[in-house]
mmCIF file of the N, C-alpha and C atoms, coordinates in Angstrom:
data_MODEL
# 
_entry.id   MODEL 
# 
loop_
_atom_site.group_PDB 
_atom_site.id 
_atom_site.type_symbol 
_atom_site.label_atom_id 
_atom_site.label_alt_id 
_atom_site.label_comp_id 
_atom_site.label_asym_id 
_atom_site.label_entity_id 
_atom_site.label_seq_id 
_atom_site.pdbx_PDB_ins_code 
_atom_site.Cartn_x 
_atom_site.Cartn_y 
_atom_site.Cartn_z 
_atom_site.occupancy 
_atom_site.B_iso_or_equiv 
_atom_site.pdbx_formal_charge 
_atom_site.auth_seq_id 
_atom_site.auth_comp_id 
_atom_site.auth_asym_id 
_atom_site.auth_atom_id 
_atom_site.pdbx_PDB_model_num 
ATOM 1   N N  . MET A 1 1  ? -15.024 24.976 -82.639 1.00 0.00 ? 1  MET A N  1 
ATOM 2   C CA . MET A 1 1  ? -13.150 25.328 -82.801 1.00 0.00 ? 1  MET A CA 1 
ATOM 3   C C  . MET A 1 1  ? -12.749 24.784 -84.114 1.00 0.00 ? 1  MET A C  1 
ATOM 4   N N  . ASN A 1 2  ? -11.724 24.730 -84.156 1.00 0.00 ? 2  ASN A N  1 
ATOM 5   C CA . ASN A 1 2  ? -10.966 24.146 -85.366 1.00 0.00 ? 2  ASN A CA 1 
ATOM 6   C C  . ASN A 1 2  ? -9.801  23.422 -84.536 1.00 0.00 ? 2  ASN A C  1 
ATOM 7   N N  . ASP A 1 3  ? -9.253  22.765 -85.296 1.00 0.00 ? 3  ASP A N  1 
ATOM 8   C CA . ASP A 1 3  ? -8.493  21.875 -84.193 1.00 0.00 ? 3  ASP A CA 1 
ATOM 9   C C  . ASP A 1 3  ? -6.596  23.080 -83.904 1.00 0.00 ? 3  ASP A C  1 
ATOM 10  N N  . SER A 1 4  ? -6.662  24.424 -84.399 1.00 0.00 ? 4  SER A N  1 
ATOM 11  C CA . SER A 1 4  ? -6.161  25.190 -84.331 1.00 0.00 ? 4  SER A CA 1 
ATOM 12  C C  . SER A 1 4  ? -6.574  25.699 -82.383 1.00 0.00 ? 4  SER A C  1 
ATOM 13  N N  . ASN A 1 5  ? -7.446  25.332 -82.355 1.00 0.00 ? 5  ASN A N  1 
ATOM 14  C CA . ASN A 1 5  ? -7.901  25.575 -81.210 1.00 0.00 ? 5  ASN A CA 1 
ATOM 15  C C  . ASN A 1 5  ? -8.413  24.557 -80.062 1.00 0.00 ? 5  ASN A C  1 
ATOM 16  N N  . SER A 1 6  ? -7.293  23.397 -79.901 1.00 0.00 ? 6  SER A N  1 
ATOM 17  C CA . SER A 1 6  ? -7.212  22.421 -79.304 1.00 0.00 ? 6  SER A CA 1 
ATOM 18  C C  . SER A 1 6  ? -6.080  22.033 -78.963 1.00 0.00 ? 6  SER A C  1 
ATOM 19  N N  . VAL A 1 7  ? -5.687  21.596 -77.747 1.00 0.00 ? 7  VAL A N  1 
ATOM 20  C CA . VAL A 1 7  ? -4.314  21.256 -77.300 1.00 0.00 ? 7  VAL A CA 1 
ATOM 21  C C  . VAL A 1 7  ? -4.990  19.892 -76.923 1.00 0.00 ? 7  VAL A C  1 
ATOM 22  N N  . HIS A 1 8  ? -3.838  18.578 -77.385 1.00 0.00 ? 8  HIS A N  1 
ATOM 23  C CA . HIS A 1 8  ? -3.430  17.294 -77.245 1.00 0.00 ? 8  HIS A CA 1 
ATOM 24  C C  . HIS A 1 8  ? -2.810  17.155 -76.263 1.00 0.00 ? 8  HIS A C  1 
ATOM 25  N N  . LEU A 1 9  ? -2.783  16.321 -75.023 1.00 0.00 ? 9  LEU A N  1 
ATOM 26  C CA . LEU A 1 9  ? -1.911  15.656 -74.073 1.00 0.00 ? 9  LEU A CA 1 
ATOM 27  C C  . LEU A 1 9  ? -1.936  13.988 -74.023 1.00 0.00 ? 9  LEU A C  1 
ATOM 28  N N  . ASN A 1 10 ? -1.197  14.009 -73.889 1.00 0.00 ? 10 ASN A N  1 
ATOM 29  C CA . ASN A 1 10 ? -0.146  12.571 -73.671 1.00 0.00 ? 10 ASN A CA 1 
ATOM 30  C C  . ASN A 1 10 ? 0.223   12.239 -72.212 1.00 0.00 ? 10 ASN A C  1 
ATOM 31  N N  . ILE A 1 11 ? -0.117  11.656 -71.481 1.00 0.00 ? 11 ILE A N  1 
ATOM 32  C CA . ILE A 1 11 ? -0.082  11.527 -69.874 1.00 0.00 ? 11 ILE A CA 1 
ATOM 33  C C  . ILE A 1 11 ? 0.706   9.964  -70.149 1.00 0.00 ? 11 ILE A C  1 
ATOM 34  N N  . GLU A 1 12 ? 1.785   9.729  -69.734 1.00 0.00 ? 12 GLU A N  1 
ATOM 35  C CA . GLU A 1 12 ? 1.945   8.420  -69.375 1.00 0.00 ? 12 GLU A CA 1 
ATOM 36  C C  . GLU A 1 12 ? 2.620   8.621  -67.873 1.00 0.00 ? 12 GLU A C  1 
ATOM 37  N N  . GLN A 1 13 ? 2.584   7.046  -67.121 1.00 0.00 ? 13 GLN A N  1 
ATOM 38  C CA . GLN A 1 13 ? 2.864   6.775  -65.884 1.00 0.00 ? 13 GLN A CA 1 
ATOM 39  C C  . GLN A 1 13 ? 4.341   6.082  -66.253 1.00 0.00 ? 13 GLN A C  1 
ATOM 40  N N  . VAL A 1 14 ? 5.235   6.026  -66.163 1.00 0.00 ? 14 VAL A N  1 
ATOM 41  C CA . VAL A 1 14 ? 5.832   5.281  -66.328 1.00 0.00 ? 14 VAL A CA 1 
ATOM 42  C C  . VAL A 1 14 ? 7.121   4.550  -65.243 1.00 0.00 ? 14 VAL A C  1 
ATOM 43  N N  . GLN A 1 15 ? 6.566   4.885  -64.073 1.00 0.00 ? 15 GLN A N  1 
ATOM 44  C CA . GLN A 1 15 ? 7.599   4.587  -63.084 1.00 0.00 ? 15 GLN A CA 1 
ATOM 45  C C  . GLN A 1 15 ? 6.665   2.778  -62.785 1.00 0.00 ? 15 GLN A C  1 
ATOM 46  N N  . ASN A 1 16 ? 8.224   2.041  -62.894 1.00 0.00 ? 16 ASN A N  1 
ATOM 47  C CA . ASN A 1 16 ? 8.402   0.487  -62.560 1.00 0.00 ? 16 ASN A CA 1 
ATOM 48  C C  . ASN A 1 16 ? 7.578   0.317  -61.075 1.00 0.00 ? 16 ASN A C  1 
ATOM 49  N N  . ASP A 1 17 ? 7.023   -1.195 -60.988 1.00 0.00 ? 17 ASP A N  1 
ATOM 50  C CA . ASP A 1 17 ? 6.575   -1.636 -60.092 1.00 0.00 ? 17 ASP A CA 1 
ATOM 51  C C  . ASP A 1 17 ? 5.997   -0.708 -58.845 1.00 0.00 ? 17 ASP A C  1 
ATOM 52  N N  . TRP A 1 18 ? 5.258   -0.125 -59.868 1.00 0.00 ? 18 TRP A N  1 
ATOM 53  C CA . TRP A 1 18 ? 4.401   0.666  -58.674 1.00 0.00 ? 18 TRP A CA 1 
ATOM 54  C C  . TRP A 1 18 ? 3.101   0.828  -59.504 1.00 0.00 ? 18 TRP A C  1 
ATOM 55  N N  . LYS A 1 19 ? 2.095   1.086  -58.490 1.00 0.00 ? 19 LYS A N  1 
ATOM 56  C CA . LYS A 1 19 ? 0.305   0.555  -58.983 1.00 0.00 ? 19 LYS A CA 1 
ATOM 57  C C  . LYS A 1 19 ? 0.451   2.616  -60.033 1.00 0.00 ? 19 LYS A C  1 
ATOM 58  N N  . VAL A 1 20 ? -1.049  2.703  -60.705 1.00 0.00 ? 20 VAL A N  1 
ATOM 59  C CA . VAL A 1 20 ? -0.916  3.940  -61.492 1.00 0.00 ? 20 VAL A CA 1 
ATOM 60  C C  . VAL A 1 20 ? -1.216  4.779  -59.637 1.00 0.00 ? 20 VAL A C  1 
ATOM 61  N N  . PHE A 1 21 ? -0.804  6.344  -60.267 1.00 0.00 ? 21 PHE A N  1 
ATOM 62  C CA . PHE A 1 21 ? -1.052  6.782  -59.174 1.00 0.00 ? 21 PHE A CA 1 
ATOM 63  C C  . PHE A 1 21 ? -2.648  7.926  -59.528 1.00 0.00 ? 21 PHE A C  1 
ATOM 64  N N  . GLU A 1 22 ? -3.114  8.276  -58.658 1.00 0.00 ? 22 GLU A N  1 
ATOM 65  C CA . GLU A 1 22 ? -4.126  9.336  -59.120 1.00 0.00 ? 22 GLU A CA 1 
ATOM 66  C C  . GLU A 1 22 ? -3.974  10.871 -58.885 1.00 0.00 ? 22 GLU A C  1 
ATOM 67  N N  . PHE A 1 23 ? -4.178  11.945 -59.509 1.00 0.00 ? 23 PHE A N  1 
ATOM 68  C CA . PHE A 1 23 ? -3.593  12.707 -59.298 1.00 0.00 ? 23 PHE A CA 1 
ATOM 69  C C  . PHE A 1 23 ? -4.306  13.875 -60.206 1.00 0.00 ? 23 PHE A C  1 
ATOM 70  N N  . LYS A 1 24 ? -4.270  14.880 -59.476 1.00 0.00 ? 24 LYS A N  1 
ATOM 71  C CA . LYS A 1 24 ? -4.919  16.605 -60.076 1.00 0.00 ? 24 LYS A CA 1 
ATOM 72  C C  . LYS A 1 24 ? -3.027  16.905 -61.000 1.00 0.00 ? 24 LYS A C  1 
ATOM 73  N N  . LEU A 1 25 ? -3.337  17.436 -62.417 1.00 0.00 ? 25 LEU A N  1 
ATOM 74  C CA . LEU A 1 25 ? -2.274  17.977 -63.255 1.00 0.00 ? 25 LEU A CA 1 
ATOM 75  C C  . LEU A 1 25 ? -2.296  19.636 -63.323 1.00 0.00 ? 25 LEU A C  1 
ATOM 76  N N  . GLN A 1 26 ? -1.717  19.752 -62.839 1.00 0.00 ? 26 GLN A N  1 
ATOM 77  C CA . GLN A 1 26 ? -1.824  21.551 -63.800 1.00 0.00 ? 26 GLN A CA 1 
ATOM 78  C C  . GLN A 1 26 ? -1.145  21.479 -65.032 1.00 0.00 ? 26 GLN A C  1 
ATOM 79  N N  . VAL A 1 27 ? -1.960  22.262 -65.707 1.00 0.00 ? 27 VAL A N  1 
ATOM 80  C CA . VAL A 1 27 ? -1.066  22.815 -67.093 1.00 0.00 ? 27 VAL A CA 1 
ATOM 81  C C  . VAL A 1 27 ? -1.476  24.221 -67.456 1.00 0.00 ? 27 VAL A C  1 
ATOM 82  N N  . HIS A 1 28 ? -0.192  24.346 -67.286 1.00 0.00 ? 28 HIS A N  1 
ATOM 83  C CA . HIS A 1 28 ? -0.124  26.341 -67.468 1.00 0.00 ? 28 HIS A CA 1 
ATOM 84  C C  . HIS A 1 28 ? -0.179  26.532 -68.889 1.00 0.00 ? 28 HIS A C  1 
ATOM 85  N N  . LEU A 1 29 ? -0.836  27.222 -69.697 1.00 0.00 ? 29 LEU A N  1 
ATOM 86  C CA . LEU A 1 29 ? -0.923  27.468 -70.852 1.00 0.00 ? 29 LEU A CA 1 
ATOM 87  C C  . LEU A 1 29 ? -0.389  29.082 -71.005 1.00 0.00 ? 29 LEU A C  1 
ATOM 88  N N  . ILE A 1 30 ? 0.395   29.219 -72.196 1.00 0.00 ? 30 ILE A N  1 
ATOM 89  C CA . ILE A 1 30 ? 0.931   30.711 -72.119 1.00 0.00 ? 30 ILE A CA 1 
ATOM 90  C C  . ILE A 1 30 ? 0.745   31.318 -73.319 1.00 0.00 ? 30 ILE A C  1 
ATOM 91  N N  . TYR A 1 31 ? 0.493   32.220 -73.637 1.00 0.00 ? 31 TYR A N  1 
ATOM 92  C CA . TYR A 1 31 ? -0.302  32.852 -75.422 1.00 0.00 ? 31 TYR A CA 1 
ATOM 93  C C  . TYR A 1 31 ? 1.143   33.795 -76.166 1.00 0.00 ? 31 TYR A C  1 
ATOM 94  N N  . SER A 1 32 ? 0.684   33.983 -77.012 1.00 0.00 ? 32 SER A N  1 
ATOM 95  C CA . SER A 1 32 ? 1.873   34.952 -77.782 1.00 0.00 ? 32 SER A CA 1 
ATOM 96  C C  . SER A 1 32 ? 1.332   36.404 -76.975 1.00 0.00 ? 32 SER A C  1 
ATOM 97  N N  . ASP A 1 33 ? 0.479   36.937 -76.540 1.00 0.00 ? 33 ASP A N  1 
ATOM 98  C CA . ASP A 1 33 ? 0.052   38.154 -75.879 1.00 0.00 ? 33 ASP A CA 1 
ATOM 99  C C  . ASP A 1 33 ? 0.934   38.273 -74.614 1.00 0.00 ? 33 ASP A C  1 
ATOM 100 N N  . GLU A 1 34 ? 1.476   36.875 -73.905 1.00 0.00 ? 34 GLU A N  1 
ATOM 101 C CA . GLU A 1 34 ? 2.020   37.368 -72.474 1.00 0.00 ? 34 GLU A CA 1 
ATOM 102 C C  . GLU A 1 34 ? 0.309   36.546 -71.954 1.00 0.00 ? 34 GLU A C  1 
ATOM 103 N N  . SER A 1 35 ? -0.182  36.937 -71.510 1.00 0.00 ? 35 SER A N  1 
ATOM 104 C CA . SER A 1 35 ? -1.595  36.016 -71.427 1.00 0.00 ? 35 SER A CA 1 
ATOM 105 C C  . SER A 1 35 ? -1.292  34.446 -70.791 1.00 0.00 ? 35 SER A C  1 
ATOM 106 N N  . THR A 1 36 ? -2.068  34.158 -69.734 1.00 0.00 ? 36 THR A N  1 
ATOM 107 C CA . THR A 1 36 ? -2.132  32.748 -69.342 1.00 0.00 ? 36 THR A CA 1 
ATOM 108 C C  . THR A 1 36 ? -2.926  32.738 -69.200 1.00 0.00 ? 36 THR A C  1 
ATOM 109 N N  . GLU A 1 37 ? -3.326  31.136 -69.051 1.00 0.00 ? 37 GLU A N  1 
ATOM 110 C CA . GLU A 1 37 ? -4.965  30.126 -68.462 1.00 0.00 ? 37 GLU A CA 1 
ATOM 111 C C  . GLU A 1 37 ? -4.012  29.271 -68.163 1.00 0.00 ? 37 GLU A C  1 
ATOM 112 N N  . ASP A 1 38 ? -4.696  28.624 -66.860 1.00 0.00 ? 38 ASP A N  1 
ATOM 113 C CA . ASP A 1 38 ? -4.273  27.360 -65.833 1.00 0.00 ? 38 ASP A CA 1 
ATOM 114 C C  . ASP A 1 38 ? -5.365  26.263 -66.607 1.00 0.00 ? 38 ASP A C  1 
ATOM 115 N N  . LYS A 1 39 ? -5.553  24.907 -67.023 1.00 0.00 ? 39 LYS A N  1 
ATOM 116 C CA . LYS A 1 39 ? -6.456  24.192 -66.745 1.00 0.00 ? 39 LYS A CA 1 
ATOM 117 C C  . LYS A 1 39 ? -6.042  22.840 -65.677 1.00 0.00 ? 39 LYS A C  1 
ATOM 118 N N  . ILE A 1 40 ? -6.875  22.441 -65.095 1.00 0.00 ? 40 ILE A N  1 
ATOM 119 C CA . ILE A 1 40 ? -6.688  21.465 -63.778 1.00 0.00 ? 40 ILE A CA 1 
ATOM 120 C C  . ILE A 1 40 ? -6.810  19.646 -64.641 1.00 0.00 ? 40 ILE A C  1 
ATOM 121 N N  . LEU A 1 41 ? -6.280  18.412 -65.227 1.00 0.00 ? 41 LEU A N  1 
ATOM 122 C CA . LEU A 1 41 ? -6.690  17.367 -65.607 1.00 0.00 ? 41 LEU A CA 1 
ATOM 123 C C  . LEU A 1 41 ? -6.233  16.406 -64.387 1.00 0.00 ? 41 LEU A C  1 
ATOM 124 N N  . TYR A 1 42 ? -7.239  15.131 -64.298 1.00 0.00 ? 42 TYR A N  1 
ATOM 125 C CA . TYR A 1 42 ? -7.310  14.542 -63.311 1.00 0.00 ? 42 TYR A CA 1 
ATOM 126 C C  . TYR A 1 42 ? -6.814  13.393 -63.939 1.00 0.00 ? 42 TYR A C  1 
ATOM 127 N N  . VAL A 1 43 ? -5.449  12.681 -63.702 1.00 0.00 ? 43 VAL A N  1 
ATOM 128 C CA . VAL A 1 43 ? -4.608  11.634 -64.485 1.00 0.00 ? 43 VAL A CA 1 
ATOM 129 C C  . VAL A 1 43 ? -5.452  10.588 -63.528 1.00 0.00 ? 43 VAL A C  1 
ATOM 130 N N  . ASN A 1 44 ? -5.995  9.308  -63.858 1.00 0.00 ? 44 ASN A N  1 
ATOM 131 C CA . ASN A 1 44 ? -5.816  7.992  -63.091 1.00 0.00 ? 44 ASN A CA 1 
ATOM 132 C C  . ASN A 1 44 ? -5.679  7.116  -64.164 1.00 0.00 ? 44 ASN A C  1 
ATOM 133 N N  . GLN A 1 45 ? -4.740  6.595  -65.208 1.00 0.00 ? 45 GLN A N  1 
ATOM 134 C CA . GLN A 1 45 ? -4.778  5.440  -65.897 1.00 0.00 ? 45 GLN A CA 1 
ATOM 135 C C  . GLN A 1 45 ? -3.042  5.784  -65.800 1.00 0.00 ? 45 GLN A C  1 
ATOM 136 N N  . ARG A 1 46 ? -2.371  4.985  -66.656 1.00 0.00 ? 46 ARG A N  1 
ATOM 137 C CA . ARG A 1 46 ? -1.417  4.502  -67.197 1.00 0.00 ? 46 ARG A CA 1 
ATOM 138 C C  . ARG A 1 46 ? -1.110  5.776  -67.901 1.00 0.00 ? 46 ARG A C  1 
ATOM 139 N N  . ASP A 1 47 ? -1.677  5.542  -68.574 1.00 0.00 ? 47 ASP A N  1 
ATOM 140 C CA . ASP A 1 47 ? -1.402  5.875  -70.364 1.00 0.00 ? 47 ASP A CA 1 
ATOM 141 C C  . ASP A 1 47 ? -2.954  6.825  -71.060 1.00 0.00 ? 47 ASP A C  1 
ATOM 142 N N  . GLN A 1 48 ? -2.764  8.404  -71.057 1.00 0.00 ? 48 GLN A N  1 
ATOM 143 C CA . GLN A 1 48 ? -4.396  9.200  -70.906 1.00 0.00 ? 48 GLN A CA 1 
ATOM 144 C C  . GLN A 1 48 ? -4.013  9.789  -71.615 1.00 0.00 ? 48 GLN A C  1 
ATOM 145 N N  . LYS A 1 49 ? -5.000  10.250 -72.549 1.00 0.00 ? 49 LYS A N  1 
ATOM 146 C CA . LYS A 1 49 ? -5.111  11.328 -73.458 1.00 0.00 ? 49 LYS A CA 1 
ATOM 147 C C  . LYS A 1 49 ? -5.893  12.479 -73.148 1.00 0.00 ? 49 LYS A C  1 
ATOM 148 N N  . PHE A 1 50 ? -5.759  13.494 -73.408 1.00 0.00 ? 50 PHE A N  1 
ATOM 149 C CA . PHE A 1 50 ? -6.574  14.692 -73.053 1.00 0.00 ? 50 PHE A CA 1 
ATOM 150 C C  . PHE A 1 50 ? -6.979  15.543 -74.437 1.00 0.00 ? 50 PHE A C  1 
ATOM 151 N N  . THR A 1 51 ? -7.962  16.042 -74.412 1.00 0.00 ? 51 THR A N  1 
ATOM 152 C CA . THR A 1 51 ? -7.989  17.501 -75.358 1.00 0.00 ? 51 THR A CA 1 
ATOM 153 C C  . THR A 1 51 ? -8.788  18.184 -74.547 1.00 0.00 ? 51 THR A C  1 
ATOM 154 N N  . PHE A 1 52 ? -8.884  19.427 -74.869 1.00 0.00 ? 52 PHE A N  1 
ATOM 155 C CA . PHE A 1 52 ? -9.117  21.098 -74.620 1.00 0.00 ? 52 PHE A CA 1 
ATOM 156 C C  . PHE A 1 52 ? -8.958  21.954 -75.501 1.00 0.00 ? 52 PHE A C  1 
ATOM 157 N N  . ASN A 1 53 ? -10.016 22.573 -75.145 1.00 0.00 ? 53 ASN A N  1 
ATOM 158 C CA . ASN A 1 53 ? -10.245 23.809 -76.432 1.00 0.00 ? 53 ASN A CA 1 
ATOM 159 C C  . ASN A 1 53 ? -9.527  25.322 -75.637 1.00 0.00 ? 53 ASN A C  1 
ATOM 160 N N  . VAL A 1 54 ? -8.895  25.895 -76.116 1.00 0.00 ? 54 VAL A N  1 
ATOM 161 C CA . VAL A 1 54 ? -8.529  27.150 -76.144 1.00 0.00 ? 54 VAL A CA 1 
ATOM 162 C C  . VAL A 1 54 ? -8.680  28.030 -76.106 1.00 0.00 ? 54 VAL A C  1 
ATOM 163 N N  . LYS A 1 55 ? -8.272  29.268 -76.439 1.00 0.00 ? 55 LYS A N  1 
ATOM 164 C CA . LYS A 1 55 ? -8.851  30.482 -77.141 1.00 0.00 ? 55 LYS A CA 1 
ATOM 165 C C  . LYS A 1 55 ? -7.933  30.502 -78.473 1.00 0.00 ? 55 LYS A C  1 
ATOM 166 N N  . GLU A 1 56 ? -6.630  30.424 -78.247 1.00 0.00 ? 56 GLU A N  1 
ATOM 167 C CA . GLU A 1 56 ? -5.444  30.058 -79.447 1.00 0.00 ? 56 GLU A CA 1 
ATOM 168 C C  . GLU A 1 56 ? -4.894  29.044 -79.055 1.00 0.00 ? 56 GLU A C  1 
ATOM 169 N N  . LYS A 1 57 ? -3.584  29.147 -79.895 1.00 0.00 ? 57 LYS A N  1 
ATOM 170 C CA . LYS A 1 57 ? -2.855  28.222 -80.252 1.00 0.00 ? 57 LYS A CA 1 
ATOM 171 C C  . LYS A 1 57 ? -1.781  28.846 -79.050 1.00 0.00 ? 57 LYS A C  1 
ATOM 172 N N  . PRO A 1 58 ? -1.359  28.620 -78.035 1.00 0.00 ? 58 PRO A N  1 
ATOM 173 C CA . PRO A 1 58 ? -0.253  28.516 -76.952 1.00 0.00 ? 58 PRO A CA 1 
ATOM 174 C C  . PRO A 1 58 ? 0.824   28.775 -77.774 1.00 0.00 ? 58 PRO A C  1 
ATOM 175 N N  . ALA A 1 59 ? 1.586   29.515 -76.659 1.00 0.00 ? 59 ALA A N  1 
ATOM 176 C CA . ALA A 1 59 ? 2.951   29.685 -77.094 1.00 0.00 ? 59 ALA A CA 1 
ATOM 177 C C  . ALA A 1 59 ? 3.931   28.530 -76.494 1.00 0.00 ? 59 ALA A C  1 
ATOM 178 N N  . LYS A 1 60 ? 3.227   28.626 -75.084 1.00 0.00 ? 60 LYS A N  1 
ATOM 179 C CA . LYS A 1 60 ? 4.289   27.222 -74.298 1.00 0.00 ? 60 LYS A CA 1 
ATOM 180 C C  . LYS A 1 60 ? 3.008   26.861 -73.834 1.00 0.00 ? 60 LYS A C  1 
ATOM 181 N N  . ILE A 1 61 ? 3.656   25.459 -72.996 1.00 0.00 ? 61 ILE A N  1 
ATOM 182 C CA . ILE A 1 61 ? 2.603   24.934 -71.845 1.00 0.00 ? 61 ILE A CA 1 
ATOM 183 C C  . ILE A 1 61 ? 3.510   24.135 -71.032 1.00 0.00 ? 61 ILE A C  1 
ATOM 184 N N  . ILE A 1 62 ? 3.124   24.061 -69.920 1.00 0.00 ? 62 ILE A N  1 
ATOM 185 C CA . ILE A 1 62 ? 3.937   23.975 -68.588 1.00 0.00 ? 62 ILE A CA 1 
ATOM 186 C C  . ILE A 1 62 ? 3.292   22.845 -67.917 1.00 0.00 ? 62 ILE A C  1 
ATOM 187 N N  . LEU A 1 63 ? 3.878   22.143 -67.617 1.00 0.00 ? 63 LEU A N  1 
ATOM 188 C CA . LEU A 1 63 ? 3.339   20.920 -66.790 1.00 0.00 ? 63 LEU A CA 1 
ATOM 189 C C  . LEU A 1 63 ? 3.263   20.998 -65.110 1.00 0.00 ? 63 LEU A C  1 
ATOM 190 N N  . ASP A 1 64 ? 2.798   21.125 -64.506 1.00 0.00 ? 64 ASP A N  1 
ATOM 191 C CA . ASP A 1 64 ? 3.123   21.451 -63.096 1.00 0.00 ? 64 ASP A CA 1 
ATOM 192 C C  . ASP A 1 64 ? 3.401   22.482 -62.873 1.00 0.00 ? 64 ASP A C  1 
ATOM 193 N N  . TYR A 1 65 ? 3.003   23.861 -63.324 1.00 0.00 ? 65 TYR A N  1 
ATOM 194 C CA . TYR A 1 65 ? 4.190   25.005 -63.126 1.00 0.00 ? 65 TYR A CA 1 
ATOM 195 C C  . TYR A 1 65 ? 4.453   25.445 -61.444 1.00 0.00 ? 65 TYR A C  1 
ATOM 196 N N  . ASP A 1 66 ? 3.281   25.007 -61.120 1.00 0.00 ? 66 ASP A N  1 
ATOM 197 C CA . ASP A 1 66 ? 4.000   25.550 -59.265 1.00 0.00 ? 66 ASP A CA 1 
ATOM 198 C C  . ASP A 1 66 ? 4.233   24.473 -58.894 1.00 0.00 ? 66 ASP A C  1 
ATOM 199 N N  . ASN A 1 67 ? 4.669   23.093 -59.145 1.00 0.00 ? 67 ASN A N  1 
ATOM 200 C CA . ASN A 1 67 ? 5.378   21.829 -58.426 1.00 0.00 ? 67 ASN A CA 1 
ATOM 201 C C  . ASN A 1 67 ? 4.552   21.140 -57.064 1.00 0.00 ? 67 ASN A C  1 
ATOM 202 N N  . TRP A 1 68 ? 3.307   20.814 -57.321 1.00 0.00 ? 68 TRP A N  1 
ATOM 203 C CA . TRP A 1 68 ? 2.610   20.516 -56.514 1.00 0.00 ? 68 TRP A CA 1 
ATOM 204 C C  . TRP A 1 68 ? 2.948   18.725 -56.687 1.00 0.00 ? 68 TRP A C  1 
ATOM 205 N N  . LEU A 1 69 ? 3.740   18.752 -57.415 1.00 0.00 ? 69 LEU A N  1 
ATOM 206 C CA . LEU A 1 69 ? 3.956   16.619 -57.754 1.00 0.00 ? 69 LEU A CA 1 
ATOM 207 C C  . LEU A 1 69 ? 5.156   16.550 -57.684 1.00 0.00 ? 69 LEU A C  1 
ATOM 208 N N  . LEU A 1 70 ? 5.365   15.413 -56.979 1.00 0.00 ? 70 LEU A N  1 
ATOM 209 C CA . LEU A 1 70 ? 6.552   14.927 -56.000 1.00 0.00 ? 70 LEU A CA 1 
ATOM 210 C C  . LEU A 1 70 ? 6.919   14.263 -57.987 1.00 0.00 ? 70 LEU A C  1 
ATOM 211 N N  . ALA A 1 71 ? 7.366   14.729 -58.885 1.00 0.00 ? 71 ALA A N  1 
ATOM 212 C CA . ALA A 1 71 ? 7.494   14.240 -60.046 1.00 0.00 ? 71 ALA A CA 1 
ATOM 213 C C  . ALA A 1 71 ? 8.111   14.669 -61.300 1.00 0.00 ? 71 ALA A C  1 
ATOM 214 N N  . SER A 1 72 ? 8.636   13.908 -62.338 1.00 0.00 ? 72 SER A N  1 
ATOM 215 C CA . SER A 1 72 ? 9.419   14.792 -63.453 1.00 0.00 ? 72 SER A CA 1 
ATOM 216 C C  . SER A 1 72 ? 8.739   14.180 -64.576 1.00 0.00 ? 72 SER A C  1 
ATOM 217 N N  . PHE A 1 73 ? 8.499   15.555 -65.692 1.00 0.00 ? 73 PHE A N  1 
ATOM 218 C CA . PHE A 1 73 ? 8.515   15.326 -66.760 1.00 0.00 ? 73 PHE A CA 1 
ATOM 219 C C  . PHE A 1 73 ? 9.455   15.447 -67.465 1.00 0.00 ? 73 PHE A C  1 
ATOM 220 N N  . GLU A 1 74 ? 8.995   14.540 -69.013 1.00 0.00 ? 74 GLU A N  1 
ATOM 221 C CA . GLU A 1 74 ? 10.003  14.318 -70.115 1.00 0.00 ? 74 GLU A CA 1 
ATOM 222 C C  . GLU A 1 74 ? 8.754   15.590 -71.349 1.00 0.00 ? 74 GLU A C  1 
ATOM 223 N N  . ASN A 1 75 ? 9.262   16.865 -71.033 1.00 0.00 ? 75 ASN A N  1 
ATOM 224 C CA . ASN A 1 75 ? 8.267   17.618 -71.738 1.00 0.00 ? 75 ASN A CA 1 
ATOM 225 C C  . ASN A 1 75 ? 8.489   17.863 -73.484 1.00 0.00 ? 75 ASN A C  1 
ATOM 226 N N  . THR A 1 76 ? 7.465   16.692 -74.258 1.00 0.00 ? 76 THR A N  1 
ATOM 227 C CA . THR A 1 76 ? 8.128   17.218 -75.703 1.00 0.00 ? 76 THR A CA 1 
ATOM 228 C C  . THR A 1 76 ? 6.911   17.567 -76.373 1.00 0.00 ? 76 THR A C  1 
ATOM 229 N N  . VAL A 1 77 ? 6.370   18.970 -75.773 1.00 0.00 ? 77 VAL A N  1 
ATOM 230 C CA . VAL A 1 77 ? 5.891   19.670 -76.329 1.00 0.00 ? 77 VAL A CA 1 
ATOM 231 C C  . VAL A 1 77 ? 6.235   20.414 -77.540 1.00 0.00 ? 77 VAL A C  1 
ATOM 232 N N  . ASP A 1 78 ? 5.604   20.297 -78.711 1.00 0.00 ? 78 ASP A N  1 
ATOM 233 C CA . ASP A 1 78 ? 6.015   21.664 -79.466 1.00 0.00 ? 78 ASP A CA 1 
ATOM 234 C C  . ASP A 1 78 ? 4.445   21.890 -80.399 1.00 0.00 ? 78 ASP A C  1 
ATOM 235 N N  . THR A 1 79 ? 4.696   22.953 -79.700 1.00 0.00 ? 79 THR A N  1 
ATOM 236 C CA . THR A 1 79 ? 3.779   24.541 -80.076 1.00 0.00 ? 79 THR A CA 1 
ATOM 237 C C  . THR A 1 79 ? 3.219   24.172 -81.547 1.00 0.00 ? 79 THR A C  1 
ATOM 238 N N  . ASN A 1 80 ? 4.711   24.305 -82.419 1.00 0.00 ? 80 ASN A N  1 
ATOM 239 C CA . ASN A 1 80 ? 4.723   24.457 -83.569 1.00 0.00 ? 80 ASN A CA 1 
ATOM 240 C C  . ASN A 1 80 ? 4.236   23.501 -84.650 1.00 0.00 ? 80 ASN A C  1 
ATOM 241 N N  . GLU A 1 81 ? 3.602   22.814 -84.219 1.00 0.00 ? 81 GLU A N  1 
ATOM 242 C CA . GLU A 1 81 ? 2.833   21.322 -85.373 1.00 0.00 ? 81 GLU A CA 1 
ATOM 243 C C  . GLU A 1 81 ? 1.898   21.971 -85.560 1.00 0.00 ? 81 GLU A C  1 
# 
């Protein structure tokens, strides 16, 4: 697969005065044909990079789609890059 068939995510935990949390993070991918795919990532570091293959470049990426986590996300996802 070429790089356009890969998604690169950087997850950073920015809480102050707290330990690093370990959790599963749902990544919801929406493609141009409206089909979807979910990936589950295991986050266990303060600053962690993930790369995974996808069938095509996603039109949209949503973190924690089902709101499993008591967290807020600063979405800086740009699928046009």
